C-alpha positions in Angstrom: 151.8 -3.0 -149.7 154.8 -3.4 -151.9 157.3 -6.1 -151.0 160.8 -5.2 -149.9 163.9 -7.0 -151.0 166.8 -7.0 -148.5 170.2 -7.1 -150.2 172.4 -10.2 -149.4 175.0 -9.3 -146.8 177.5 -12.0 -145.7 178.3 -10.1 -142.4 174.6 -9.8 -141.6 174.1 -13.6 -142.3 177.0 -14.5 -140.0 175.6 -12.2 -137.3 172.2 -13.8 -137.5 173.7 -17.3 -137.4 175.7 -16.4 -134.3 172.7 -14.9 -132.7 170.6 -18.0 -133.4 173.3 -20.3 -132.1 173.1 -18.5 -128.8 169.6 -19.8 -128.2 170.6 -23.5 -129.0 172.0 -26.0 -126.6 175.8 -25.6 -126.3 176.8 -29.0 -127.8 174.5 -28.4 -130.8 175.9 -25.0 -131.5 179.5 -26.3 -131.1 178.8 -29.2 -133.5 177.4 -26.7 -136.1 180.8 -25.0 -136.2 183.1 -28.0 -136.1 185.6 -28.2 -137.7 186.9 -24.7 -138.2 190.5 -25.6 -139.1 192.4 -28.5 -140.6 192.5 -31.9 -138.8 195.7 -33.8 -138.2 195.5 -37.5 -139.0 198.4 -39.3 -137.4 199.4 -42.7 -138.7 201.8 -44.9 -136.7 202.8 -46.5 -140.0 205.3 -45.8 -142.7 204.4 -44.4 -146.1 203.3 -47.0 -148.6 201.7 -49.3 -146.0 198.1 -50.4 -146.5 197.0 -48.1 -143.6 198.8 -45.2 -145.4 197.1 -46.0 -148.7 193.7 -46.1 -147.1 194.3 -42.9 -145.1 195.2 -40.9 -148.1 192.2 -42.2 -150.1 189.8 -41.5 -147.2 191.2 -38.1 -146.3 190.2 -36.7 -149.7 186.5 -37.5 -149.3 186.5 -36.8 -145.5 188.1 -33.4 -146.0 185.5 -32.5 -148.6 182.6 -33.7 -146.3 184.0 -31.7 -143.3 185.0 -28.6 -145.3 188.5 -28.7 -144.0 191.8 -30.3 -145.0 192.9 -33.6 -143.5 196.6 -33.4 -142.9 198.1 -37.0 -142.9 201.3 -37.4 -140.9 203.3 -40.6 -140.8 204.9 -41.3 -137.4 206.1 -44.9 -137.5 208.2 -46.8 -134.9 208.0 -49.0 -131.8 205.0 -50.9 -133.0 202.9 -47.7 -133.3 203.7 -46.4 -129.8 205.5 -43.2 -131.1 202.6 -42.2 -133.4 199.9 -42.9 -130.8 201.9 -41.1 -128.1 202.1 -38.0 -130.4 198.3 -38.1 -130.9 197.8 -38.3 -127.1 200.0 -35.3 -126.4 197.9 -33.1 -128.7 194.9 -31.0 -127.4 191.8 -33.2 -127.1 189.7 -30.9 -129.1 188.8 -33.1 -132.2 191.6 -31.6 -134.3 194.1 -34.5 -133.9 193.0 -38.1 -134.5 194.7 -41.3 -135.5 194.3 -44.3 -137.7 195.5 -47.8 -136.7 195.5 -51.4 -137.7 195.6 -54.7 -135.8 199.1 -53.8 -134.4 197.3 -51.4 -132.1 195.5 -54.4 -130.4 198.6 -56.5 -130.3 200.7 -53.9 -128.5 199.2 -54.4 -125.0 200.4 -58.0 -124.9 204.0 -57.2 -126.0 204.8 -53.8 -124.7 204.5 -51.8 -121.4 202.3 -49.1 -122.8 202.6 -45.5 -121.6 198.8 -45.3 -122.1 195.7 -47.3 -121.3 193.8 -48.1 -124.5 190.5 -48.4 -122.7 191.0 -45.2 -120.6 193.0 -42.8 -122.8 191.7 -43.6 -126.3 188.2 -43.7 -127.9 187.4 -45.5 -131.2 185.7 -43.4 -133.9 184.9 -46.1 -136.4 186.1 -49.4 -137.8 187.0 -48.7 -141.4 187.8 -51.9 -143.3 188.7 -55.6 -142.8 190.8 -57.8 -145.1 193.2 -60.7 -145.4 197.0 -60.8 -145.5 198.8 -63.0 -148.0 201.6 -65.4 -147.4 204.1 -64.5 -150.2 207.5 -65.9 -151.1 210.3 -64.9 -153.4 209.8 -66.6 -156.8 213.2 -68.3 -156.5 212.0 -70.3 -153.5 211.1 -73.8 -154.7 207.6 -73.7 -153.1 204.5 -73.2 -155.2 202.0 -74.1 -152.5 201.7 -73.8 -148.7 202.3 -77.6 -148.5 205.5 -77.2 -150.5 206.6 -74.3 -148.2 206.0 -76.4 -145.0 207.8 -79.4 -146.5 210.7 -77.3 -147.4 210.9 -75.7 -144.0 210.8 -79.2 -142.4 213.7 -80.3 -144.6 216.0 -77.5 -143.4 218.4 -77.8 -140.5 217.8 -75.3 -137.7 220.8 -73.2 -138.7 219.3 -72.8 -142.2 215.7 -72.2 -141.3 213.5 -70.4 -143.8 213.1 -66.7 -143.0 210.0 -64.6 -142.8 210.0 -60.8 -142.5 207.6 -58.5 -140.8 207.1 -54.8 -140.3 208.3 -55.2 -136.7 208.0 -57.3 -133.5 204.3 -57.4 -132.4 202.8 -56.6 -135.8 200.1 -58.8 -137.2 202.6 -60.1 -139.8 204.8 -61.3 -137.0 202.0 -63.1 -135.3 200.9 -64.7 -138.5 204.3 -66.1 -139.1 204.7 -67.4 -135.6 201.2 -68.9 -135.8 202.0 -70.6 -139.1 205.3 -72.0 -137.7 203.5 -73.4 -134.6 200.6 -74.8 -136.5 202.8 -76.5 -139.0 205.4 -77.6 -136.4 208.3 -76.0 -138.3 211.1 -73.7 -137.4 211.2 -70.3 -139.1 213.5 -67.4 -138.6 211.7 -64.1 -137.9 213.4 -61.0 -139.3 211.7 -57.8 -137.9 212.0 -54.5 -139.8 211.0 -50.9 -138.9 208.0 -50.6 -141.2 206.7 -52.3 -144.4 208.8 -50.6 -147.0 212.3 -52.1 -146.2 210.7 -55.5 -145.4 208.9 -55.6 -148.7 212.0 -54.4 -150.6 214.2 -57.1 -149.1 211.5 -59.7 -149.8 211.3 -58.7 -153.5 215.1 -58.6 -153.6 215.5 -62.1 -152.3 217.0 -61.3 -148.9 214.0 -63.0 -147.3 212.2 -66.2 -148.1 208.7 -65.2 -147.1 206.4 -62.8 -145.3 202.7 -61.8 -144.7 201.6 -58.6 -146.4 198.2 -56.9 -146.9 196.4 -58.2 -150.0 196.3 -54.7 -151.6 200.0 -54.4 -151.3 200.7 -58.0 -152.4 198.5 -58.1 -155.5 200.5 -55.8 -157.9 203.8 -57.5 -156.8 202.3 -60.9 -157.5 200.9 -59.9 -160.8 204.2 -58.5 -162.0 206.0 -61.7 -160.9 208.1 -60.1 -158.1 206.5 -62.3 -155.5 204.5 -65.6 -155.4 201.3 -65.8 -153.4 200.8 -69.1 -151.5 197.8 -68.6 -149.2 195.4 -66.1 -147.5 195.1 -65.6 -143.7 191.3 -65.5 -143.7 188.8 -68.4 -144.4 187.3 -67.1 -147.7 188.9 -66.7 -151.1 189.3 -63.3 -152.7 187.5 -62.5 -155.9 190.6 -60.6 -157.1 192.9 -63.6 -156.3 190.6 -66.6 -156.8 193.6 -69.0 -157.3 195.0 -68.3 -153.9 193.5 -70.6 -151.2 193.0 -69.7 -147.5 195.6 -71.1 -145.1 192.8 -73.2 -143.5 192.0 -74.8 -146.8 195.6 -75.3 -147.9 196.7 -77.4 -144.9 196.4 -75.4 -141.7 192.8 -75.9 -140.4 191.4 -73.1 -138.2 194.0 -70.5 -139.3 192.2 -67.1 -139.3 194.1 -63.9 -138.7 192.7 -61.1 -140.9 193.5 -57.4 -140.7 191.4 -54.4 -139.9 191.9 -50.6 -139.7 190.2 -48.2 -137.4 190.0 -44.5 -136.7 190.7 -43.5 -133.1 190.9 -40.2 -131.1 192.1 -39.2 -127.7 189.6 -39.7 -124.8 188.1 -36.4 -123.9 187.3 -35.4 -127.5 184.1 -33.3 -127.4 181.1 -35.6 -128.1 179.8 -33.5 -131.0 183.2 -33.8 -132.7 183.2 -37.6 -132.2 179.6 -37.8 -133.6 180.4 -35.6 -136.6 183.6 -37.5 -137.4 181.8 -40.8 -137.2 178.9 -39.7 -139.4 181.1 -38.3 -142.1 183.6 -41.2 -142.1 180.7 -43.7 -142.4 179.2 -41.7 -145.3 182.5 -41.4 -147.1 183.3 -45.1 -146.7 180.0 -46.0 -148.3 180.6 -43.7 -151.3 181.2 -45.3 -154.7 184.8 -44.0 -155.0 186.0 -45.3 -151.6 184.0 -48.5 -151.8 185.6 -49.2 -155.2 189.1 -48.4 -153.9 188.6 -50.7 -150.9 187.4 -53.6 -153.1 190.4 -53.1 -155.3 192.6 -53.6 -152.2 191.0 -56.9 -151.5 189.3 -55.5 -148.4 185.7 -54.9 -147.2 184.1 -51.7 -145.9 182.9 -52.0 -142.3 181.9 -48.4 -141.3 180.8 -49.0 -137.7 179.7 -46.9 -134.7 182.2 -46.0 -132.0 180.6 -48.6 -129.7 180.9 -51.4 -132.3 184.5 -50.5 -133.0 185.3 -50.5 -129.3 183.8 -54.0 -128.9 185.9 -55.5 -131.7 189.1 -53.8 -130.5 188.6 -55.0 -126.9 187.9 -58.5 -128.2 191.1 -58.5 -130.3 193.2 -57.1 -127.4 192.2 -60.2 -125.4 192.5 -62.5 -128.3 196.0 -61.4 -129.2 197.1 -61.5 -125.6 196.1 -65.2 -125.5 197.7 -65.9 -128.8 200.9 -64.2 -127.8 201.0 -66.4 -124.6 200.4 -69.6 -126.6 203.1 -68.7 -129.1 205.6 -67.9 -126.4 206.1 -64.3 -127.5 207.8 -62.1 -124.9 207.2 -58.4 -124.0 209.8 -56.1 -125.6 210.3 -53.9 -122.5 
């Protein structure tokens, strides 16, 4: 009996796929179709921040893996509360997610949040971890952390050295307060609304010092716009081997690194959460993204949602304790 070739028909293929899906469990069938439209990725950070840089790098590979565009939206302000609030007001269907850094875990100890991180938000994956760098303006007569501390101690209270941050309750703010307390010096904190203005004023000499992400600091240090004194984590960076950790340079036990994570509103369909996690982990481990992360002085983590939730919960408690010890007060 001669064989029969059935011509390719896209409509017939779609009809067969739909018919087959009808016999599959609902979550499986839903997952096979997700996503069917672009995904919004809300960042509670300003453009040019380390989170913004990572999000734009990750969104390219993630969009290709999911077959849909990832639309990155910067919604900075109020320590991340505005951007997270916007994410929570969106439908909980897997098409609006967020990306955050340590500031997300600091917020509960300094703000009366309009949401419950444990109840209203679910982690999707940890992304990366990395140190911050204590940097100063090159005109400041301090080439080491010991020099900086000695200079701070020599100043009268009304002429205290200043350090800037991206805002009250950010990890850069905590790092500066922890350094001041650990070294028993008086420093003037100058909060900004985001990283750009803070970094611009630091380069311009309006500030004496600040803590910024290694990936943002490295090009500014290499071109001579800033001077790097110390890292906030215990190990040296291969890309900045001459810069010692704070713990090694005179402040034993100092350890306040940074991390970034993907989050979503609680109630996101389980198949969407699983698909997002699987593709994020895959993209993070790709050569292109791994190389980018290494060039930023960070390390890929690529965790499960449960692992991310455990670290975030740990840091919420850790930062609350640190904020109490440093005497930081809630902002509202």
